[in-house]
Structures are given as C-alpha cells and as structure tokens.
N, C-alpha and C positions, 0 to 999 in steps of 0.2 A: 513508625507513626502511632498513636495509641488508638482506642475505640473515641475516644474525647472529641482525636480534634476531628478521627471522623465524622463523628457526627455534630462535632459544634468546630467546624473550623474557624470560626468568627473569635476565639478565644482566642489561636496560637500566631494568626494572621493579621495584617494591619490593614486599614479599610480601604485605604488606594489597590492593596495586592488584589483584595478581595471584588475590589472593581474592574480594574482590567479582567483578573478572572473571570467576572461576571457578562461582562459584553461579547468578553469571546465568548463566552456559552451563549447566551443569547446571539451572536449573529451566527455561532455553530448550526444551534437549531437549526436556526430562521435558513438557512443556509442547505441544510442535509431534509430537512423536513420541503423545502420548495423542488429538489431535486429526486424527493421520493413523490410530490406531487401531495403534498400538503402541508398546512398551513397550522397553526399557534389560534386555534380560539379560547383556550381558556390553560389557564395556567396549569399545564399537566394533564392537557386533552388536546389532541386537532380532528379536523375537518379536511374533508378532499376537493382540492384546488380544484374551483370552476374550469370551465374554460374559457368562458368571459372575461374570464379574472383578469386582469392586469398583471403586472408585477411591481406597480405604485401600488394599486387600491392593495396587493397581498401585504406589502409593506407597512402600508397606512395602519390595517388594520391589525396588524401581527404589534405595532407600537399602540396602539390603544386599549389591548389587552393587556399589555406590560404598567402603561401611566395608569390607568383602571385600577390595577392591582397595587401600585405603587403610594397615590393619593388615598386611594381607601385603607390603606393600612397606617402610610402615615398620620395620617388625622384618627384612628382608634391609638396608633403610638403615644402623641401629645395627649390624648384621653389623660390613656392611663403614665406616662409619666412624662410631665411638662419639656423637660431635657432631651427629649429624643431626640437626635441626629436624621436629618434627609439620609444621606447616606447610610446610616445604619441599620434604614428600613430598602434603603432600594436595592443591598448589597446581597441581603438574605435572598432577595425576588430573583434576583437575578444568580445569587448559585444552587441556588434549589432547581434552576433548570436544568445544569450539567449533566442531573441524571436523564432527562429527560434526551439522550442523547444514544443512552442506551434501549432504551423502546425505542426509539425509531430502528435503533440495528438489527434490538433482535427482530419488531414488525415484518424485517425487510429479508429473513429466512425464508428461503424456497418451502422449507418445509409446512413452514406456518403458513406463505402464501397460500401455499394450492388445498390448507385444512379448511383456512378459510372461503376460499374462492370454491369446495365442492359442499360445501353447508347454507353457502349463501346460496349455492346455483339448486339444494334439496329443499330449499323455503322461495327459492323465488318457482319453481314448480310444481309448491306444495305440497312436494312427493314425503314421505315419511321415513323410506333410506334415507339414512345420513349414516357414510361408512364410523365402525367404533374407533379404527384410530383416528379419524379426521376431528372426531370429538376427545380422544383422550391427550391428542396432540394442543387443541385447540384453551382445555380443561388446564394441562400445564402451563401454556403462554402465562392464558388469565392470573392464573397465581404469581406466576414468574413478573408478571407485569404487576399487580395487584403488592408485590410486595417492592419492586425501584419505585413505585408511587413513592405507598407510603412512608420509603428511605427521602422522599426527594420533599414530600413535608414532615418528618423529623427536620431534616436539615433550615426547613423555612423557616419553622418554628423555635428550632432553638436557637438561628440567631433573633428571630424575631425580642423570644425571650429576653436575651441578650441585651440585643438593644432598647429596650425600654424597662430594661429588672421587672418583665412581671412575676408573676408567684402570685397572688389572690388568685383561684380556684375557679370566682368567678368573671377573670379576665382571660383564666386560657379558655373554658368555654363559650366566651366572647366570639374571643378568635376563632374555633372550630366553629360556630355558627360562623361566623364571616366568610372565612374562609370556604366555605362550603356554599351558600349563599352565589357569592364574587362569580365562582367556578362555572355552577350551572348555568348563574346570569346571563355570561357571556356568553356560554354555547348559548343559547335563547336568541342573543344578535345577530 
C-alpha cells in the first residue's frame, strides 16, 4: 500500500467497497462512541451524552449530522462539477470517519482520562496548582488528536477533490471554509 492510497483510497477502491467500508466506519464510530458516553455532534467532534437522551434521539441526531454534511457537500460538488455523483460525496464523508475511531480509542486511555480529570478539577476549584505531568500528557494528546483529525480531513478533502475534479484554488478555499463553518455550526445546534 502506497502513501497515495493511504491519503486517497478513492483512487484504488471502487465506490461500492468504499460505501460498505464507510457504513461500517460510521456504525463503529456510533457504537463505540455510545459505549463510552459520547455522540457525534459534528464531523470529527463529539459531545457527552446527556442522561435524559434516549437512544433514538442520539441515533437521529447523529444521522442528521451526516445528512447535513452530505447535502452541503453534494450541492457544492454539483456547483463545481455537474457530473458529481451522490455516492462520490457520501463515500469521502463516511470513510473520513474511520480515523475518528482512533481518536475515541486514544481518549479512553486511563492515563489521558486521569490527566483530563485532574486539570478539570483544578479549573473547577479555581486552583492554579496543575500537575506538570498532566499538562504534558494533555499537550501530547492534543497534538496527536490534531494530527489524527488532520489526516481525517485530508481523506475527506482528497475524496471530495477526486469526486468533483476540483482544481481551482478558489474551490479549495471555499471547501475549507465550508467544512469549518459546517463543523462549527453543527456543534452549536
């Protein structure tokens, strides 16, 4: 497997294989996230599940996140290239979520959870005594999470670029602004 395949699997695999893999990935992300008390509230982002939230509500809100993302990028894909197919936009969104499983797994490492709890306790108590080791652990975790998220975004970008034959730098800038706006807006809903 080459670097090109790692960063753009859409060139090597057919759309049916990618769709099945994508459906498996979002199902795994939902299942694992739910098991640790998290739900998708945006692409590459989670929030804690409220105790009063029903499973149906969590499933529907997760599906809404993916549906909104798909519709927004499908419309934008059609603007860029009239021949953009729906499945070619769905696949990058779903496949890019594979990497989120890794984010969820890393966030459940006891060392990281304990460091997060220690820092949160210091903030809640308005204490300025924060353990240096906890800060170092969270800093390393943050950089790793950022790198993993960047990889997921690269997969999404490369898939969308392949689907729409996007080449113009203005289209790329609009894609970045659209992605950022969509992610931030959905987190506020």
